[in-house]
C-alpha positions in Angstrom: 51.4 75.4 0.3 49.5 78.4 -0.9 45.9 78.9 0.2 42.9 81.0 -1.1 40.4 82.9 0.9 36.9 81.9 0.3 33.9 84.4 0.5 33.3 82.9 4.0 36.8 83.7 5.1 38.2 80.2 5.2 41.4 79.1 3.5 41.5 76.4 0.9 44.9 75.0 -0.4 45.8 75.7 -4.0 45.7 72.1 -5.0 42.1 71.7 -3.8 41.1 74.9 -5.7 42.7 73.5 -8.8 40.6 70.4 -8.6 37.5 72.4 -8.3 38.5 74.7 -11.2 39.3 71.6 -13.3 35.9 70.1 -12.5 34.0 73.3 -13.6 36.1 73.3 -16.8 35.1 69.8 -17.6 31.4 70.7 -17.2 31.6 73.7 -19.5 33.8 71.8 -22.0 30.9 69.5 -23.0 29.3 71.2 -26.0 26.0 69.2 -25.4 25.9 70.6 -21.9 26.4 74.1 -23.1 24.2 74.0 -26.2 22.0 71.0 -25.8 22.0 67.6 -27.7 21.8 67.8 -31.6 20.2 65.4 -34.1 23.5 63.6 -34.4 23.8 62.9 -30.7 23.7 59.3 -29.6 20.1 58.4 -29.0 21.1 56.7 -25.8 22.5 59.9 -24.4 20.1 62.5 -25.6 17.9 62.5 -22.5 21.0 62.7 -20.2 22.4 65.4 -22.3 19.2 67.4 -22.3 19.0 67.1 -18.5 22.6 68.2 -18.0 22.0 71.2 -20.5 19.0 72.3 -18.5 20.8 72.0 -15.1 23.9 73.9 -16.3 21.8 76.8 -17.7 19.6 76.8 -14.6 22.9 77.2 -12.5 24.3 79.9 -14.6 21.0 81.8 -14.5 20.8 81.4 -10.8 24.4 82.3 -10.0 25.0 84.9 -12.8 27.8 84.5 -15.4 29.5 87.6 -13.9 30.0 86.1 -10.3 31.1 82.8 -12.0 33.9 84.6 -13.9 34.8 86.9 -11.1 35.2 83.9 -8.7 37.4 82.1 -11.2 39.6 85.2 -11.7 39.9 85.8 -8.0 41.0 82.2 -7.4 43.6 82.0 -10.1 44.4 85.6 -11.4 44.4 87.7 -8.2 48.2 87.9 -7.7 49.2 87.0 -4.1 51.1 89.8 -2.5 54.3 87.7 -2.0 54.4 87.0 -5.7 54.0 90.7 -6.5 56.9 91.4 -4.1 59.1 88.6 -5.6 58.4 90.0 -9.1 59.3 93.5 -8.2 62.7 92.5 -6.8 63.5 90.8 -10.2 61.1 91.6 -13.0 63.3 90.0 -15.6 62.6 86.5 -14.2 59.0 86.7 -15.7 58.7 89.5 -18.3 54.8 88.8 -18.5 54.2 89.8 -15.0 54.0 88.2 -11.5 52.1 84.9 -11.0 51.9 83.9 -14.7 52.7 80.2 -15.1 51.6 79.1 -11.6 49.5 75.9 -11.8 46.4 77.4 -10.3 46.5 80.3 -12.5 46.9 78.2 -15.6 44.0 76.1 -14.5 41.8 79.2 -13.9 42.7 80.7 -17.2 41.9 77.4 -19.1 38.6 77.3 -17.3 37.6 80.9 -18.2 38.5 80.4 -21.8 36.3 77.2 -21.8 33.4 79.0 -20.2 33.7 81.7 -22.9 32.6 79.4 -25.6 29.1 79.7 -27.1 26.5 80.4 -25.8 28.3 82.2 -23.1 30.9 84.2 -25.1 28.8 87.4 -25.2 27.9 87.5 -21.5 31.5 86.8 -20.4 32.8 89.5 -22.9 30.3 92.1 -21.8 31.0 91.5 -18.1 34.8 91.9 -18.6 34.0 95.2 -20.5 32.1 96.4 -17.4 35.0 95.7 -15.2 37.2 97.4 -17.5 35.2 100.5 -17.5 34.5 100.6 -13.8 37.8 99.4 -12.3 40.6 100.6 -14.5 40.7 104.0 -13.1 44.0 105.9 -13.3 46.7 104.6 -11.0 47.7 106.8 -8.1 50.3 106.7 -5.5 47.6 106.2 -2.9 46.3 103.0 -4.4 46.1 100.2 -1.8 47.7 96.9 -2.5 44.3 95.4 -2.9 43.3 98.1 -5.5 46.5 97.3 -7.5 45.8 93.5 -7.3 42.2 94.0 -8.7 43.4 96.3 -11.5 46.1 93.6 -12.4 43.3 91.0 -12.5 41.2 93.0 -15.0 44.3 93.7 -17.1 45.2 90.0 -17.1 41.7 89.1 -18.1 41.8 91.6 -21.1 45.0 89.9 -22.2 43.6 86.5 -21.8 40.3 86.9 -23.6 40.6 89.6 -26.3 38.4 87.8 -28.7 35.5 87.9 -26.2 35.8 91.6 -25.3 36.6 92.9 -28.9 33.0 92.6 -30.2 31.9 94.9 -27.4 34.5 97.7 -27.4 36.3 99.8 -29.8 40.1 99.8 -29.7 40.1 103.6 -29.0 38.1 102.9 -25.8 40.5 100.2 -24.6 43.5 102.4 -25.3 41.8 105.2 -23.3 41.5 102.9 -20.5 45.2 101.8 -20.6 46.8 105.2 -21.3 46.9 106.3 -17.7 48.9 103.3 -16.8 51.5 103.9 -19.5 51.7 107.5 -18.6 52.1 106.9 -14.9 55.1 104.4 -15.7 56.8 107.0 -18.0 56.3 110.2 -15.7 56.4 108.9 -12.1 58.6 106.6 -10.1 57.1 103.7 -8.1 57.0 100.0 -8.3 53.3 99.7 -8.5 53.2 102.0 -11.5 55.8 99.7 -13.3 53.9 96.7 -12.4 50.5 97.8 -13.8 52.1 99.2 -16.9 53.8 95.9 -17.6 50.5 94.2 -17.7 48.9 97.0 -19.7 51.7 96.4 -22.3 50.8 92.8 -22.4 47.2 93.8 -23.2 48.3 96.1 -26.1 50.6 93.4 -27.4 47.8 90.8 -27.6 45.3 93.3 -29.1 47.8 94.9 -31.6 47.2 92.5 -34.5 43.6 93.6 -34.8 44.3 97.2 -34.0 43.3 99.9 -36.7 46.3 101.4 -38.3 45.6 105.0 -37.1 46.2 103.9 -33.4 49.6 102.2 -33.8 51.4 105.6 -33.5 49.6 106.3 -30.3 50.8 103.0 -28.8 54.4 103.6 -30.0 54.3 107.1 -28.4 53.6 105.9 -25.0 55.8 102.7 -25.2 58.7 104.7 -26.2 58.1 107.1 -23.4 58.1 104.3 -20.9 61.6 103.2 -22.1 62.9 106.4 -20.7 63.5 107.2 -17.0 61.1 109.4 -15.1 63.7 112.1 -14.9 64.1 112.1 -18.7 60.3 111.9 -19.5 
């Protein structure tokens, strides 16, 4: 069974992590807990809902929305090295990239989406934008496996939650952050470059329907370049 490392260095089996993630999702899925009771709430439940609402917001205020999201992404969307190796041996087995479809990842994705509902949509989107601007540096041959995994995690989050990030960033800024990954895949050999570019393409695919017309040509230029071998680029 797969395990996950906690901040304390201990290992927790995936199925245990999945139960924890599902519980967090259940808490944030209750609208009354997130936004408080309304005038239409059951009178017998209003006091309990108000208490849970206060406790949830106190917990978020104490922990910080950024660390909450980061922990969920680390648990479910930080691709294990063995999954990266398996995918690189046969990328066609999963065109969306390594690790997608794993039960724990699906649970973490569903949980982050649930947390990103009002009133927490803005802080979640702003946090992901900060990670995009600070962590998506141009890939290099010297990038360690851990650096590659972190970049994959951020790219996966951008593909998963575009509606939360879009209000806080222009498409041009997003494409400028993704361009180095597309260029690296079309001009240099190396499995890590291909791996990162595959996830960057997934982001572009998800964001394309809302992309301004003037940027479509930019995307096509780099995507067509990726289809050529490094020797031809």
